[in-house]
Backbone as CSV, one residue per row, in Angstrom:
resi,resn,N_x,N_y,N_z,CA_x,CA_y,CA_z,C_x,C_y,C_z
1,MET,12.484,-4.933,9.805,13.806,-4.676,10.352,14.867,-4.733,9.250
2,GLU,14.691,-5.693,8.324,15.681,-5.806,7.246,15.709,-4.553,6.378
3,HIS,14.535,-3.965,6.112,14.496,-2.753,5.288,15.272,-1.623,5.965
4,ASN,15.056,-1.414,7.237,15.713,-0.307,7.935,17.180,-0.574,8.224
5,SER,17.575,-1.822,8.298,18.981,-2.134,8.563,19.851,-1.942,7.326
6,GLY,19.213,-1.904,6.149,19.976,-1.770,4.915,20.634,-3.073,4.497
7,LYS,20.072,-4.180,4.938,20.654,-5.500,4.659,20.832,-5.754,3.168
8,HIS,19.874,-5.287,2.360,19.930,-5.515,0.918,20.101,-4.173,0.205
9,SER,21.310,-3.847,-0.183,21.588,-2.539,-0.780,20.942,-2.352,-2.145
10,ASP,20.469,-3.419,-2.762,19.805,-3.306,-4.064,18.283,-3.242,-3.939
11,ALA,17.767,-3.220,-2.713,16.324,-3.197,-2.493,15.754,-1.799,-2.752
12,PHE,14.489,-1.754,-3.160,13.791,-0.496,-3.434,13.837,0.437,-2.224
13,THR,13.712,-0.117,-1.035,13.631,0.710,0.171,14.988,1.183,0.692
14,TYR,16.078,0.705,0.131,17.401,1.009,0.670,17.641,2.518,0.779
15,MET,17.347,3.259,-0.267,17.573,4.711,-0.270,16.376,5.476,0.306
16,ARG,15.370,4.767,0.780,14.162,5.404,1.304,14.025,5.165,2.814
17,ARG,15.101,4.841,3.455,15.076,4.564,4.892,15.046,5.852,5.678
18,PRO,14.462,5.866,6.854,13.798,4.741,7.496,12.394,4.530,6.916
19,VAL,11.969,3.307,6.895,10.614,2.982,6.456,9.779,2.673,7.699
20,GLU,8.488,2.933,7.594,7.576,2.704,8.709,6.430,1.828,8.231
21,LEU,6.217,0.723,8.903,5.139,-0.192,8.557,3.807,0.444,8.919
22,LYS,2.920,0.560,7.939,1.616,1.169,8.160,0.504,0.141,8.228
23,TRP,0.656,-0.960,7.516,-0.396,-1.986,7.439,0.245,-3.301,7.048
24,TYR,-0.294,-4.389,7.529,0.174,-5.695,7.093,-0.958,-6.704,7.229
25,GLU,-0.803,-7.779,6.539,-1.719,-8.910,6.636,-0.878,-10.164,6.504
26,GLN,-1.251,-11.199,7.211,-0.514,-12.459,7.143,-1.224,-13.421,6.197
27,PHE,-0.436,-14.188,5.464,-0.950,-15.165,4.512,-0.277,-16.500,4.763
28,SER,-1.005,-17.563,4.470,-0.426,-18.900,4.636,0.394,-19.290,3.412
29,GLU,0.088,-18.686,2.275,0.800,-18.997,1.035,1.474,-17.739,0.483
30,PRO,2.762,-17.796,0.162,3.452,-16.629,-0.388,2.781,-16.068,-1.646
31,GLN,2.227,-16.925,-2.467,1.587,-16.461,-3.701,0.388,-15.560,-3.409
32,GLN,-0.336,-15.870,-2.341,-1.460,-15.013,-1.943,-0.958,-13.616,-1.579
33,ALA,0.114,-13.547,-0.833,0.684,-12.263,-0.426,1.126,-11.457,-1.645
34,ILE,1.744,-12.110,-2.598,2.204,-11.432,-3.816,1.019,-10.880,-4.594
35,GLU,-0.056,-11.656,-4.711,-1.245,-11.207,-5.442,-1.877,-9.989,-4.785
36,VAL,-1.999,-10.009,-3.461,-2.589,-8.875,-2.751,-1.681,-7.651,-2.867
37,GLU,-0.381,-7.838,-2.746,0.553,-6.719,-2.868,0.435,-6.066,-4.242
38,LYS,0.372,-6.860,-5.295,0.242,-6.307,-6.647,-1.069,-5.556,-6.810
39,LYS,-2.141,-6.092,-6.239,-3.438,-5.434,-6.331,-3.394,-4.077,-5.631
40,ILE,-2.866,-4.045,-4.413,-2.831,-2.811,-3.637,-1.920,-1.776,-4.286
41,LYS,-0.834,-2.199,-4.902,0.057,-1.258,-5.582,-0.667,-0.488,-6.680
42,GLY,-1.715,-1.080,-7.272,-2.474,-0.414,-8.315,-3.578,0.495,-7.798
43,TRP,-3.808,0.500,-6.506,-4.878,1.300,-5.925,-4.487,2.763,-5.826
44,SER,-5.504,3.608,-5.700,-5.274,5.037,-5.483,-4.724,5.254,-4.069
45,ARG,-4.130,6.400,-3.869,-3.623,6.763,-2.545,-4.760,6.773,-1.518
46,LYS,-5.938,7.266,-1.919,-7.076,7.329,-0.996,-7.497,5.936,-0.533
47,LYS,-7.471,4.963,-1.419,-7.815,3.599,-1.028,-6.767,3.027,-0.081
48,LYS,-5.499,3.307,-0.344,-4.432,2.812,0.529,-4.560,3.421,1.926
49,ILE,-4.869,4.706,2.000,-5.062,5.360,3.294,-6.256,4.750,4.015
50,ALA,-7.307,4.428,3.276,-8.494,3.821,3.890,-8.144,2.491,4.567
51,ILE,-7.322,1.649,3.944,-6.993,0.379,4.607,-6.041,0.604,5.779
52,ILE,-5.154,1.582,5.672,-4.266,1.901,6.795,-5.099,2.333,7.998
53,GLU,-6.152,3.100,7.738,-7.019,3.610,8.801,-8.159,2.649,9.145
54,ASN,-8.082,1.433,8.599,-9.060,0.386,8.867,-10.481,0.807,8.475
55,ARG,-10.594,1.526,7.362,-11.893,1.966,6.848,-12.248,1.139,5.624
56,TRP,-12.372,-0.159,5.810,-12.635,-1.084,4.713,-13.956,-0.773,4.023
57,GLY,-14.938,-0.265,4.760,-16.233,0.059,4.193,-16.191,1.181,3.168
58,ASP,-15.134,1.996,3.195,-14.993,3.100,2.236,-14.500,2.636,0.867
59,LEU,-13.938,1.453,0.799,-13.319,1.001,-0.452,-14.286,0.966,-1.634
60,PRO,-15.518,0.478,-1.481,-16.407,0.477,-2.656,-16.640,1.877,-3.236
61,ASN,-16.860,2.865,-2.387,-17.061,4.226,-2.888,-15.810,4.778,-3.548
62,LEU,-14.673,4.459,-3.007,-13.418,4.950,-3.572,-13.071,4.216,-4.861
63,SER,-13.712,3.095,-5.111,-13.439,2.303,-6.302,-14.323,2.664,-7.486
64,LYS,-15.484,3.252,-7.227,-16.468,3.457,-8.288,-15.956,4.336,-9.410
65,ASN,-15.477,5.510,-9.087,-15.026,6.432,-10.121,-14.081,7.435,-9.482
66,TYR,-12.794,7.277,-9.710,-11.827,8.122,-9.024,-11.987,9.594,-9.365
67,THR,-12.604,9.942,-10.507,-12.780,11.350,-10.848,-13.780,12.020,-9.918
68,GLN,-14.651,11.239,-9.280,-15.584,11.807,-8.313,-14.867,12.217,-7.031
69,HIS,-13.740,11.607,-6.762,-13.020,11.840,-5.516,-11.688,12.547,-5.732
70,GLY,-11.345,12.846,-6.945,-10.053,13.438,-7.248,-9.055,12.371,-7.631
71,SER,-8.130,12.720,-8.461,-7.131,11.744,-8.906,-6.152,11.476,-7.780
72,SER,-5.312,10.473,-7.977,-4.335,10.122,-6.947,-3.042,10.925,-7.093
73,THR,-3.049,11.925,-7.965,-1.873,12.788,-8.091,-2.149,14.100,-7.378
74,GLY,-1.133,14.854,-7.155,-1.315,16.159,-6.537,-1.272,16.067,-5.036
75,SER,-2.204,16.740,-4.374,-2.131,16.872,-2.919,-2.960,15.852,-2.170
76,ASP,-3.332,14.750,-2.770,-4.113,13.710,-2.067,-3.334,13.096,-0.954
């Protein structure tokens, strides 16, 4: 709600509104959430789509060699 309300005008999402939540996970420790967020930010678009679509079993194949599946640039 804060992202879409524009509460923080210096936030990354401010000029990208409206934003839509696609996936989330709850953590008991903020540091755990930060670590997972940083890890996911480094993933390919295909891996991110797989977790949004709850296809966790696809992650190992998408991790092996991105050139086998196409790069994360272009029309992916």
